[in-house]
N, C-alpha and C positions, 0 to 999 in steps of 0.2 A: 504494500500500500504506500509506504513512505517512498520507496524507490520509484514507484510509478509517478508519484507526485513530483519528485525532484526531476525525473526525466521529462515530464510534461512541462515543467517550468523552464527547463533548459531549452526545450524545443521552442517554446514561446519566445524566449529571449533571442534565440538565433533567428527566428522569423522576424522579430522586431528589428534586429540589426540589418537583415536583408532588405526589409521594407524601407528603413531609413536610408540605406545606401542607394536603393532604386529611385528614391525621390530626388536625390541630388543631381545637379547638372554634371556633365562630363568633366568640365574644368574643376569643379569642386571635388569630384571623386579622385582626380589626378592629384590635387593638392592634399587630400586626405591620405593617399598612398605615400606620397613623398614625406609627409609629416610622420607617418607611422614608421617608415624606414629610418628616418633620422632619429626618432625616439629610440628605436631598437638599437641603433648604432651607438647612441650615447649611453644607453643602459649597459652595453657590453664594455664600456670604458674606452671606446675609440673616439677619435676626433670626429666632429659632426660632418666635416667635409673630407672627401678623399684627397690624397696627396696631389694628384694631378690637377685638381680644381684649385688647390691652394697655390701650386706653382704657377699656373697660367692665369691666375686672377689679375684683372687690371687693377693696379694700385693708382690712387689719385696722384696727379702730378704735384710735387711739393710747391707751395707758394713761395715766391722769393721774399726773403726777409728784408726789411728796410735797413739800408746802410750797407748792404752787401755788394 
């Protein structure tokens, strides 16, 4: 009885997650996937961005200092 209730509740929860995901737009689903991947990566103790993105990231040009 208890096992059936917990299984039913779990199925309802999974169905609610699926329904929530289906409601979102394509761009939102993509953003949700990216955030989930980044969160998983941070939980593992890794840097949020891979090394190749950090290497080739555009850095802002330094502003000239007055008097230089």
